[in-house]
ROZAMAR-134835 format. One record per atom (N, C-alpha, C): x, y, z; residue in three letters. Coordinates in pm, whole numbers, padded with zeros to 5 digits, always signed. Example, Ala and Ser with C-alpha at 12.3 -4.5 7.8 and 13.67 -1.06 7.14 Angstrom:
BEGIN
+01319-00569+00780ALA
+01230-00450+00780ALA
+01320-00330+00780ALA
+01285-00225+00708SER
+01367-00106+00714SER
+01290+00003+00787SER
This chain:
BEGIN
+17299+01314+15177MET
+17140+01294+15180MET
+17128+01259+15039MET
+17236+01197+14886LEU
+17269+01125+14815LEU
+17293+01041+14840LEU
+17385+01007+14950LEU
+17374+00884+14965LEU
+17247+00778+15020LEU
+17211+00874+15120LEU
+17039+00842+15203LEU
+16974+00776+15115LEU
+16916+00873+15027SER
+16824+00834+14913SER
+16848+00727+14825SER
+16985+00704+14795GLY
+17010+00608+14722GLY
+16979+00486+14768GLY
+17052+00467+14912ALA
+16990+00336+14979ALA
+16890+00318+14994ALA
+16797+00424+15038ILE
+16612+00417+15055ILE
+16558+00309+14931ILE
+16631+00405+14798ALA
+16550+00327+14670ALA
+16617+00222+14633ALA
+16740+00170+14673GLN
+16773+00033+14661GLN
+16716-00070+14758GLN
+16621-00048+14913ALA
+16576-00070+14969ALA
+16422-00148+14935ALA
+16379-00043+14841GLN
+16255-00069+14810GLN
+16236-00119+14671GLN
+16341-00216+14606ILE
+16296-00277+14479ILE
+16265-00437+14533ILE
+16203-00483+14560ILE
+16151-00613+14605ILE
+16113-00730+14472ILE
+16162-00767+14412GLU
+16149-00912+14302GLU
+16025-01027+14347GLU
+15918-01009+14261LEU
+15834-01108+14321LEU
+15794-01196+14247LEU
+15773-01345+14285GLU
+15759-01435+14208GLU
+15658-01433+14116GLU
+15686-01519+13968GLU
+15531-01520+13863GLU
+15390-01550+13946GLU
+15286-01434+13921ALA
+15168-01512+13974ALA
+15094-01529+13841ALA
+14999-01632+13852LYS
+14927-01744+13731LYS
+14791-01660+13746LYS
+14762-01611+13683VAL
+14618-01530+13681VAL
+14494-01583+13580VAL
+14381-01651+13628ASP
+14297-01765+13586ASP
+14228-01678+13468ASP
+14193-01715+13371TYR
+14096-01624+13312TYR
+13955-01676+13339TYR
+13918-01793+13401PHE
+13781-01847+13464PHE
+13805-01839+13591PHE
+13789-01732+13683PRO
+13757-01715+13797PRO
+13669-01796+13861PRO
+13540-01780+13856ASN
+13439-01814+13825ASN
+13403-02005+13838ASN
+13517-02092+13793LEU
+13532-02239+13772LEU
+13581-02309+13855LEU
+13504-02415+13900GLU
+13590-02482+13968GLU
+13526-02629+13932GLU
+13681-02698+13960LYS
+13645-02825+13914LYS
+13616-02960+14029LYS
+13601-03028+13983GLY
+13454-03133+14082GLY
+13556-03256+14059GLY
+13525-03372+14181ALA
+13613-03454+14164ALA
+13607-03549+14085ALA
+13495-03530+13985ASP
+13424-03660+13923ASP
+13505-03594+13764ASP
+13575-03473+13764GLY
+13615-03424+13631GLY
+13543-03300+13575GLY
+13412-03287+13624SER
+13335-03183+13563SER
+13338-03070+13625SER
+13332-02968+13573TYR
+13355-02845+13612TYR
+13220-02788+13655TYR
+13256-02673+13717SER
+13103-02564+13774SER
+13147-02450+13715SER
+13040-02345+13730TYR
+13112-02240+13690TYR
+12977-02163+13749TYR
+13022-02060+13827VAL
+12893-01955+13940VAL
+12927-01871+13804VAL
+12738-01831+13752VAL
+12719-01738+13702VAL
+12686-01564+13734VAL
+12749-01475+13711LYS
+12736-01365+13727LYS
+12648-01298+13613LYS
+12551-01276+13638GLU
+12465-01180+13599GLU
+12462-01035+13569GLU
+12481-00979+13477ASN
+12465-00841+13461ASN
+12327-00741+13498ASN
+12218-00816+13506TYR
+12066-00754+13515TYR
+11990-00909+13556TYR
+11877-00885+13638ALA
+11813-01018+13717ALA
+11743-01100+13584ALA
+11751-01266+13590ASN
+11712-01298+13497ASN
+11805-01351+13382ASN
+11916-01259+13348GLU
+12002-01249+13245GLU
+12005-01419+13177GLU
+12036-01478+13311PHE
+12072-01632+13271PHE
+11962-01719+13226PHE
+11860-01698+13352SER
+11783-01786+13335SER
+11681-01759+13209SER
+11595-01660+13160THR
+11588-01615+13053THR
+11620-01680+12886THR
+11748-01683+12852ASP
+11832-01738+12751ASP
+11970-01816+12856ASP
+11991-01921+12848ALA
+12082-01990+12938ALA
+12191-02028+12818ALA
+12168-02077+12766ILE
+12287-02099+12613ILE
+12348-01998+12543ILE
+12240-01880+12520GLY
+12299-01793+12485GLY
+12405-01706+12571GLY
+12342-01677+12714PHE
+12414-01653+12828PHE
+12554-01723+12815PHE
+12564-01849+12800MET
+12696-01937+12801MET
+12746-01885+12705MET
+12716-01863+12564LYS
+12780-01801+12476LYS
+12867-01724+12452LYS
+12760-01616+12523ARG
+12821-01470+12540ARG
+12948-01445+12661ARG
+12943-01536+12719ASN
+13048-01487+12840ASN
+13086-01648+12886ASN
+13104-01751+12809PHE
+13207-01826+12800PHE
+13307-01880+12694PHE
+13425-01868+12682ASP
+13521-01880+12572ASP
+13564-01987+12594ASP
+13476-02142+12521MET
+13556-02291+12504MET
+13707-02230+12497MET
+13736-02196+12371SER
+13892-02202+12327SER
+13961-02135+12390SER
+13944-02116+12491ALA
+14001-01988+12589ALA
+14051-02146+12723ALA
+13925-02201+12794PHE
+13873-02306+12858PHE
+13980-02444+12791PHE
+13999-02427+12747LEU
+14056-02560+12648LEU
+14217-02505+12676LEU
+14250-02407+12636ASN
+14373-02344+12665ASN
+14461-02342+12801ASN
+14334-02316+12823GLU
+14366-02285+13061GLU
+14428-02434+13061GLU
+14320-02509+13038ILE
+14341-02650+13078ILE
+14418-02784+13024ILE
+14463-02696+12904GLY
+14543-02816+12844GLY
+14450-02889+12744GLY
+14481-02857+12620GLU
+14385-02958+12510GLU
+14389-03099+12553GLU
+14540-03137+12578ASN
+14591-03268+12566ASN
+14553-03349+12692ASN
+14468-03317+12758ASN
+14494-03393+12907ASN
+14414-03527+12952ASN
+14382-03570+12783GLY
+14309-03693+12787GLY
+14170-03724+12787GLY
+14100-03601+12812ALA
+13987-03626+12855ALA
+13889-03627+12722ALA
+13799-03715+12695ASP
+13707-03710+12581ASP
+13614-03608+12552ASP
+13575-03535+12674GLY
+13468-03441+12651GLY
+13502-03400+12787GLY
+13436-03265+12799TYR
+13406-03184+12885TYR
+13287-03156+12953TYR
+13225-03198+13068LEU
+13045-03130+13103LEU
+13080-03004+13223LEU
+12995-02922+13194ILE
+13029-02773+13258ILE
+12902-02751+13270ILE
+12871-02730+13421THR
+12756-02669+13502THR
+12770-02525+13523THR
+12659-02456+13453PHE
+12674-02316+13467PHE
+12505-02302+13585PHE
+12571-02231+13709LYS
+12440-02223+13783LYS
+12422-02049+13858LYS
+12281-02061+13866ASN
+12250-01962+14012ASN
+12174-01967+14079ASN
+12097-01911+14105GLY
+12028-01963+14220GLY
+11890-01989+14197GLY
+11858-01942+14037HIS
+11743-02000+14014HIS
+11747-02113+13940HIS
+11881-02217+13890GLY
+11906-02329+13860GLY
+12042-02339+13773GLY
+12009-02455+13674SER
+12135-02452+13582SER
+12123-02532+13469SER
+12233-02452+13375LEU
+12267-02547+13231LEU
+12382-02641+13247LEU
+12350-02770+13243GLU
+12431-02862+13172GLU
+12482-02881+13001GLU
+12628-02814+13057ALA
+12662-02836+12893ALA
+12763-02935+12861ALA
+12754-03039+12760ASP
+12823-03112+12711ASP
+12899-03129+12598ASP
+13047-03136+12624PHE
+13144-03023+12501PHE
+13224-03139+12484PHE
+13276-03203+12339ASP
+13349-03272+12347ASP
+13509-03216+12329ASP
+13580-03328+12280LYS
+13728-03281+12342LYS
+13779-03179+12256LYS
+13720-03134+12137GLU
+13747-03037+12026GLU
+13685-02882+12071GLU
+13603-02874+12182GLY
+13492-02760+12250GLY
+13398-02712+12155GLY
+13344-02879+12112GLU
+13225-02833+12006GLU
+13098-02902+12142GLU
+12976-02816+12111LEU
+12908-02849+12212LEU
+12823-02968+12168LEU
+12820-03033+12221ARG
+12702-03199+12220ARG
+12582-03199+12266ARG
+12535-03122+12394GLY
+12444-03122+12378GLY
+12394-03046+12565GLY
+12275-02995+12594THR
+12259-02914+12713THR
+12132-02994+12784THR
+12150-02970+12915HIS
+12020-02990+12965HIS
+12006-02861+13081HIS
+11853-02807+13078GLN
+11851-02686+13166GLN
+11741-02733+13286GLN
+11769-02698+13386GLN
+11673-02680+13504GLN
+11638-02558+13579GLN
+11536-02503+13586PHE
+11545-02391+13626PHE
+11413-02363+13739PHE
+11412-02301+13839ARG
+11300-02331+13944ARG
+11241-02138+13923ARG
+11111-02127+13999ASP
+11069-01974+13990ASP
+11097-01946+13918ASP
+11144-01902+13807ILE
+11144-01782+13693ILE
+11039-01718+13679ILE
+11067-01620+13563ILE
+10930-01591+13516ILE
+10907-01633+13395ILE
+10785-01687+13388VAL
+10794-01773+13265VAL
+10711-01641+13154VAL
+10806-01698+13025PRO
+10727-01648+12885PRO
+10580-01574+12847PRO
+10535-01454+12838ASP
+10436-01401+12785ASP
+10307-01498+12763ASP
+10380-01525+12631GLU
+10275-01662+12572GLU
+10196-01724+12712GLU
+10319-01825+12797ILE
+10224-01875+12845ILE
+10173-01810+12995ILE
+10186-01691+13031ARG
+10107-01621+13097ARG
+10002-01636+13053ARG
+09969-01558+12942LYS
+09842-01497+12880LYS
+09760-01649+12875LYS
+09862-01821+12803GLU
+09745-01925+12826GLU
+09703-01961+12950GLU
+09820-01923+13101LEU
+09760-01969+13199LEU
+09587-01860+13249LEU
+09633-01752+13210TYR
+09527-01682+13263TYR
+09405-01685+13147TYR
+09403-01704+13045ARG
+09296-01728+12958ARG
+09245-01876+13043ARG
+09275-01995+13077THR
+09251-02136+13103THR
+09228-02142+13248THR
+09268-02046+13333HIS
+09282-02056+13503HIS
+09230-01938+13550HIS
+09146-01905+13497LYS
+09155-01748+13584LYS
+09085-01789+13690LYS
+09108-01702+13796GLY
+09073-01753+13944GLY
+09197-01726+14021GLY
+09302-01845+13929TRP
+09405-01899+13966TRP
+09521-01844+14006TRP
+09623-01847+14128THR
+09764-01803+14082THR
+09876-01902+14109THR
+09983-01867+13996MET
+10103-01950+14006MET
+10195-01898+14184MET
+10183-02059+14200VAL
+10299-02052+14316VAL
+10422-02068+14294VAL
+10456-02160+14215LYS
+10585-02248+14158LYS
+10645-02255+14020LYS
+10682-02236+13964ASN
+10729-02352+13862ASN
+10859-02396+13866ASN
+10856-02480+13759LYS
+10967-02572+13690LYS
+11006-02567+13576LYS
+11141-02510+13478TYR
+11148-02514+13354TYR
+11249-02626+13374TYR
+11251-02748+13245THR
+11324-02820+13186THR
+11327-02812+13116THR
+11452-02867+13028ALA
+11511-02822+12873ALA
+11585-02949+12838ALA
+11600-02982+12738ASN
+11697-03066+12671ASN
+11743-03014+12560ASN
+11865-03078+12497GLY
+11900-03035+12352GLY
+12023-03051+12324GLY
+12022-03097+12157ARG
+12179-03123+12091ARG
+12238-03015+12035ARG
+12360-02978+12053GLY
+12409-02884+12013GLY
+12337-02764+12115GLY
+12303-02633+12040ASP
+12248-02544+12102ASP
+12150-02545+12073ASP
+12089-02640+11988ILE
+11892-02671+11971ILE
+11843-02725+12058ILE
+11797-02655+12091ILE
+11644-02735+12239ILE
+11535-02842+12133ILE
+11533-02956+12155GLU
+11455-03042+12138GLU
+11338-03047+12232GLU
+11390-03039+12339LYS
+11259-03091+12414LYS
+11212-03006+12560LYS
+11085-02933+12589GLU
+11071-02816+12703GLU
+10988-02865+12758GLU
+10964-02817+12887SER
+10838-02801+12928SER
+10813-02707+13018SER
+10727-02658+13100TYR
+10702-02551+13245TYR
+10598-02664+13298TYR
+10627-02703+13425ARG
+10531-02741+13572ARG
+10564-02661+13622ARG
+10411-02598+13622ILE
+10373-02437+13692ILE
+10249-02465+13806ILE
+10242-02488+13928LYS
+10175-02512+14035LYS
+10082-02397+14053LYS
+09960-02405+14055LEU
+09846-02319+14067LEU
+09761-02321+14198LEU
+09729-02262+14247GLN
+09630-02220+14433GLN
+09504-02149+14362GLN
+09443-02178+14386ASN
+09285-02140+14397ASN
+09232-02158+14526ASN
+09289-02081+14651GLY
+09234-02098+14780GLY
+09283-02221+14785GLY
+09188-02314+14849ASN
+09240-02437+14958ASN
+09296-02538+14797ASN
+09268-02519+14680GLU
+09253-02602+14579GLU
+09405-02558+14507GLU
+09480-02748+14518VAL
+09580-02679+14459VAL
+09568-02775+14314VAL
+09676-02728+14157ARG
+09689-02778+14061ARG
+09813-02768+13985ARG
+09857-02921+13956THR
+09976-02876+13860THR
+09938-02860+13695THR
+09996-02768+13637VAL
+10005-02781+13498VAL
+10109-02774+13412VAL
+10078-02881+13300LYS
+10236-02853+13203LYS
+10232-02839+13117LYS
+10318-02757+13083ILE
+10291-02667+12938ILE
+10407-02688+12850ILE
+10421-02739+12729ASP
+10520-02766+12613ASP
+10495-02652+12532ASP
+10621-02556+12560PRO
+10546-02410+12478PRO
+10570-02428+12347PRO
+10636-02517+12296ARG
+10586-02570+12156ARG
+10434-02572+12090ARG
+10348-02635+12180ASP
+10285-02670+12182ASP
+10139-02571+12282ASP
+10165-02486+12259LEU
+10006-02393+12384LEU
+09925-02417+12338LEU
+09841-02488+12220GLY
+09757-02520+12238GLY
+09658-02681+12297GLY
+09766-02750+12364VAL
+09721-02852+12383VAL
+09824-02865+12590VAL
+09714-02819+12658ILE
+09815-02829+12796ILE
+09732-02937+12848ILE
+09833-02986+12911GLY
+09811-03189+13012GLY
+09809-03085+13140GLY
+09725-03097+13225VAL
+09668-03094+13324VAL
+09680-03209+13435VAL
+09737-03220+13544ALA
+09714-03328+13632ALA
+09689-03239+13803ALA
+09563-03283+13859SER
+09491-03231+13955SER
+09609-03338+14058SER
+09650-03238+14186LYS
+09675-03275+14292LYS
+09603-03300+14409LYS
């Protein structure tokens, strides 16, 4: 019995090869050298509400540089963070410093101030679509706008709003 249990114990020892565990399972490298990161949100609209803040909280650039190797000859890295509503393109230099960003989202929840302004200036109209775009240097947004499609019966109107200047609303009718 003792010999049989020893043989069974010896037979169950299996040597495994080293397994590589990626720090970034949601990251894919494109053919052009850019990277794409599929966003996993903890709650609805977490990413689209504050995309740059989400990136800072959930993406470790120093760990990314360690994983791909800092001396790979690249002069920078373009990483696109995306979900079903849109994306944030982040341009990093070779040391991992954020150079600039570009955001584009569709059909998101617009901020309260913009909803109030739309209600005040377009009573009776319903928002049917919206598009948010923003550009900036580093983590500072320099230019942003909302293009909002409104409908009132058969009438359709597109409103462009710069959230920094809610007193001036450009309206282009279609």
